N, C-alpha and C positions, 0 to 999 in steps of 0.2 A: 443440628447440622442436617441439611437436606441432601440426600444422595442423588446422583444423576440417574435418569431413567434406566440407562443401560446397566448400572450397578444394581438397581432394584430388580431388574429382570433376571440378572444372573443369580442374585440371592434367592429369588423365588424359584428359579429353575432347580437349584440345589435343594431348597426347602421342600418342594413338592415332588421330588424324585424324578426330575426330567419332564415335568408337566409344562414347562415354559411359562408358568404363571397364568395359563389360560383356562384352567379348570374352573368351571362356574361354581363349583362347590367350595373353592378355596379363594379367600380374599387376595386380590392383587391390584396393581395400579390400573390394569386394563378393565377390571369390572367394578372399579370404584371402591375396592376393598370391602365388598359385601360378601357375606358367607355363602349365599346362594340366591338365585333369582326368586325362589318361592317365598322367601321372607321379605320381599320388597315392600309389600303393602304395610307390613308392621314395622319395617326397619326405618327409623327416622333419619339415619345417616346416609345422605345421598352423595353422589360423585362430586368431587371437588371440595369435600369437607363441609358442605352446607347442611344445616339442620332444618329439614323440611319433611312434611308428610306428603306421601305420593298423591293423596287425594286433593291436597291444596296446591299442588304445583300448577301454576298458570300455563306452563308449557306442555301439559299433558295432552296427548293426541290419541284418542281412541282408535281412529281409523288406521293409524300406523303402528299403534302399540309400542311407542317409544317415548322417552322423555327427551324432547328436543330443546336444548337450552342454548342461549346465545353465548358469545365470547368464546367460541371454539370448544365448548364442552362436548365431550364425546357422548353420543346417544347410548342409553343403557337399555337393557332388555326388560320387558314387563313380565310380571309373574304369569305362569301358565302358558306362555307362548312357545317355550322351548327355544333352543339355540337357533339363531337366524342362519340359514344356509347361505354360504357364500358361493360365488361363481367366478368365472374368469373376468367378468366385468369389474368386480371389486378389485381384483389384483391388477387389472389393466389400469384402473384409476390410480392405484397406489404407484404403479410403475411410471405412469405419465407424470405424476407429481414429483417422484424421485428424480426423474431425468431433468425436470425443470430446475430442481434444486442444485443439480450438478453444474448448471450454467446460469448463475444468478445475473440479473440485469442491473447494471450500475447506472445510477442517475448522473446527469452532467454535473449537478451540484456536488454530488459525492466525489466525482472524479476531480473536480476543481479543489475540493478540500484535501483530497489525497495528494494532489500535486503540491499544494502548499506545505503539507506535512512532510513530503519528500524533500522539499527545499530546506526545511528546518533540520532534517536528518543530515543533509549534506553539509550543514554548518553546525556540527556537533559541539563546537566550542561554546555556543550559546547555552547548550544543555549541560555540558561538563563544567564550564566555568562561568556561570551566569553573572556573578558579582564582578568578576574581572571584565567580562564582555561589556556589560552595561555601564560600568564606571569609566570606561575609556571613550565613550561616545562624545562626551563634552569636549575633550581635547581635539578630536578629529573635526568636529563641527566648527570649532574655532579656526582651525587651519583652513577649512574650506568655506569660510564665511562669505568670501567675495563671490561665491556662486550665486548668491541672492542679490548682488548689486548689479543692476542692469547697466550694461556698458563696459563692465570690467572684462578683462581677458578670460577669467575663469567662468564668468557668466556665458560668454560666447562659446567657449569650449564645451561647456555643459549642455548648452542648447543645440549645438551643431550635431546633427545625426552622425556625422563621420568621426566625431571625437568624443561623443557622449560616453561610450562604453570604456574608452581609455580613462576618462575621468572617474567613472564609477569603480573601475578596477583599482585606480590609485587610492580612492577613498577606502575601499575594502581592505587593501593591503596596509594602509596606514593604521587602520583599526587593529589589525593583527599585530603591527609593530608596537603600538601603544600597549596592547595586552601582553606582549612578550616582555615589556619592561617592568611589569608588575610581578608581585610575589606569586609563586605557584609551587605545587608539590614537586615538580621536576621529574616525574616518572618517565615522561616521553620527551619533554623539552625543558631545558634549563632556562632560567631567567637570562635575558640577553647580556646583562652586565657580568654574569658569571662565565659567559663564553668569551666576551671581549668587552672591557669596561667602556670603550669608546664607540662600540658598534651602534648602539641606539642613537646617540647624539649625531653621529656622522650621517647615518641614513636619514634621519629626520631633517637635518639641515639640507641635505641634497634634495629631498622632496620639496621642502619649502622654497628653495631657490628655483626649482623646476616649475613649480606652480606659478610663481611670480613672473617667470619669463614668458609663459604662455606657449612654450615650445612643446608640441605634443611628443616629439621624440625624446626630449629630455625627461618629460614626465613618465613616459613608458620605460625609459632606462632606470630611473629611480624606483619605479614600481617593480621592475624585474629584480633589482638588487635586494629590495625588501622581501620579495618572494623567496629568494635564495636563503636569506637569513631566517625567515619565519617558518620555512618548510623543513629546515634542517633538524634531524632527530638527534638532539644533544643530551637527552635525559639519561637517567640512571639505567633504565632498562636497555635502551640501545647501546649504551656504553658497555654494559655487562655482556650483551650479545656479541659485540665486536671483540671483546677480550676473550670470550669463549671460543670464537672462531680462530683467533690467533693461537690459542693453546692447542687447538685441533690441527694446526698447520696451515690454515688459510691466511696467507700473509698479505693478500691484496688489501690495500688501504684506500678508503674513499678520500677524496680531497676535502680539506677543511673549508669552513665558510670563508675564511680569509683568502684561501687559494682560489675559490670560485669567484669571489668578488673582483679579483684582478685579471680574470680570464676574459679579456675584452672581446675576443672573437665569439665565444659562446654566448656572452650577454647580447652582443649585437645581433646575432642570428635569432635569438629568442625574441628580441624586441621587434625585429622586422616581421616575424611570424605573427606576433600579437597585434601589431599595427594593421596588418592585412586582415586579420580575422575580426578585429573590433571596429574597423572602419566601414563595415557593411551597413549601408544606409537604406537600401531598397529591399523589398521582400524577397526578390529572387536571389540577391546576394546573401541575405540572411539564411535562406534555405540551403544554399550551397555550403556555407560554412557550418550550418547546423548538422548537415549530413556527415561532415568530417569530424565534428566535435560531439557535444552533448546530445544533440538530436539523434545522431547515428548510433551512439552507444546505448542511449535509452531505448531506441527502436529495436536494436538487437536483443536487449534484455527482455523486452515485451514479446519478441518472437520466441525466445527460449521459454518464457513462462507459459506460452500456449501449449508447448509440448509437455511441460511439467504438469499442467492442469489436466491435460488429456491423456496422460500416460495410462491411467486405468482403462480408459475407453479403447486405447490402441491395443493393450494386452487382450482385452475381451474380444475385440474384433478379430485378431489373429487366432484366437482360440477357436473361432468358428471355421474360418478358412482364409487363405491368403488373399483372395479377391476382396473380401470384406475388410481385412486388415489394411491392405493398401488403399482402399477407399477412405478409411478413417485417417490414414496418414495424409492423404490428399486434402481432406477437410481441415485437418489440423494445420497443415502447411498454408493453406489459403487464409485461414484465420490469423496465422502468425505473420504472414506477409502484410495482411491488412493492418495488424497492430503496429508493425514496423513503420509502414507508410504513414499511418495515422499519427503515431507519436512524432515522427520526424517533421511532418507538415505542421502539426499542432505546435510543436516546440518552436519552429521557425516563426509562425504567426504570433505566438505568445511573446517571444523575445523581441520581435519587431515592434509589436504594440506596446510591450512593456518599456522599451527604450523611449518611445514617444511620451508615454504617461510619466515615466520616471524623470524625463527631462523637465516636464512642466512642474511635477511635484517637487523636484529638487530646488528649483528656483523660487517657487511659491511658498513652500512649507519648510523643508530642510533637506540638505544633500543626503543625509542618512536615509530619509524616507524614500527618496528617488532611487537610491542604491538598492534598498530592500525590495522595492517593486521590481526592479530589473532582475534581481537575483532569483525571484520565484516565478516571474511571469512566464518564462519559457517552460518550466516544469508544469505549471498549471495548464498552459496551452497544450503541452504534450499529452497530459492525462486526458484532457477533454477530446483531443483529436483521436486518441487511442480508443476512447469509449464510443465515439461516433462511428469509427470504422468497425468496431466490434459489432455494433448493432447491424451494420450493413452486411458484413461478411457472414454473420450467423444466418441472416435471411437468404444470402446468396447460396451458401453450401447446404442449408437445411439442417435438420436434426442429425446429430452424430450417430452414425450407424453402430459405433462401438457402444454407445450408451444404451441403444436398443438391445443389443446382444447381452449386455451386462444385466439389464433388468429381466430379460427373458430367462437368463440363467438363475436369477434370484427367485423367480416364480416357481422353479422346479424343486426347490428344497425347503423344508420347514425352517431351516436357519435363515435362508434368504427371505422368506416371507416374514419372519420375525423382524429382520432388519428393516424391511419396508414399513411394517407397522410401527416399530420403534421410532423411525425417522419422522413419521407424520405426528405421532403423539408427543415426541420430544419438542417439536416446533410449537405445538399447541401449548405444552406446559411452559415453554419459554415466553409465551405471550405473543407469538407471531400469528398473523392472520392466515389461518388454514381453512380452505373451503370446507363447508359442511359435508359435501358429498365425499370428500377425501376422508374426513373423520368417520363418516358412516361406513365407508369401505374398510377402514382400519378396524372398526368394531366388528363388522361381519367376518372379516378374515380371522380376527382373534377368536371369535366364537367357533369358527370352523376348525381351527387348530386345537381347540380345547375339547372338541366332540370325541 
C-alpha cells in the first residue's frame, strides 16, 4: 500500500524527532530516500526509485550541480555542494503556484461533461433502478410511435416549438408510470397496483386517449395526474415516518393519491402553469422561464458555491484588516453574480437549442432520444455559461486578495512552508504537470528547512 505524501511527512516528522523529514542525513521522500548527499556518487538508488549511477545520468548538469530529470522529477543535490540556500523568490514561486491551485480553470468540455453528469444525477432512477428504467422504454416508445409518422397529430405536436416540451414531459412521465407498475423494493415508493389496483390502467388509458386527440391541454392534464401518482411517497419508509408522527401527536394527514386526483381545481391550476412554462418557443421567453425555474435555482446554487470555495480566502482577508476582508467579499460577490448570470443564460440557451435538436431527433430517430437531449441540454448549457462567465469575472476582479494574505501567512511559519512544499510535490507524485521552476523552489525550500 502506498501512503499519501502527507502521511509520509507526518511519519518522518515523528521518526526524526521533529525534523520534518528535511534532514539531509536522514532518508525521506523529499531527498529521494538517500542517507546523505555525500554518498550520492556511490549510491545507485536515485530519486523516483530508478537504479542509475550518477556518472551515467544523461541529465547531469555540471554547471548547475543538479540532476535535472523530466516528468516532474524534483532536482536533487550533488555531493560536496552543501545545502542550496533558499530565498524569498523560492517561497514566492511556491505561493504563486499555490494560489493558482486554489482557483483551477475548467475547460468548456469539462463543463459540458459535468452538466451532463448533473443531468444524470437529477434522474437517479436510472442509477437506482437501471433494469426497471431501461426495460420500460419499449412500451413508452410504442405509445409514442406516431411521433415519427409525418403528418400525424403527434408528429405535429412534437415538432411544434410551442408544444414540444409538453410532449417530452408526457413521454418522461409515462416512462415513470411504466416503471411504477414493475416490481420494486418499495422502500420509498410501492408498486402502483399495491396502492390502487386500477391506478396504472386508468392513467395509461387517459394518456393514450389524450395523445390520440392531439389536444395539448388534455395531454398536459394526463401528465399532471401521472406526476401526482408517481411522485407520491407510498413506500415503507414514508409510511413508517407518518405513523411515527401520529404517535408523537402530529395528526395532520396528507391527502391520498385518490383524493389529489379528484381535486380538479388544483390539477387545472398546475396544468395552466405547465402550459405557460413549456410553451416558451423564443429564446427570450425561454430565458424568462429559466430564471423562474431550473436556471434561476441553478444560478443561485452556483452563487452560493463561490462563497463556499472562497471562504478560506475571506477568513484570511479579514484576519489582516477589515478593508482587505471586505474587498475579498466584493471579489467573491462579483464572481458569484457572474456565475449566477452565466448559469441562467447558459441554461436558457441550452434548453432552447436542446428543444430544437430534440424535436428533430425525436422524429428522425426515437422520441426517447429527443426527450433525453432536452433533459440534459439546459444543464450542459448552464455549466458552459457558468464556466465562460467564471473566466471573465476572474479577469475582471483580479487575483483574490484573501489568497495573497493566506500564502503570505504560510510563508511566515515552518508549518506553512511545509504545506507549500507538500502541495507541489503531491501534485508531481500524482502525475500532474508541475513546472520545473516550482519543483526547484520546493527542493530549495526543503533544503533550507533541514539546515
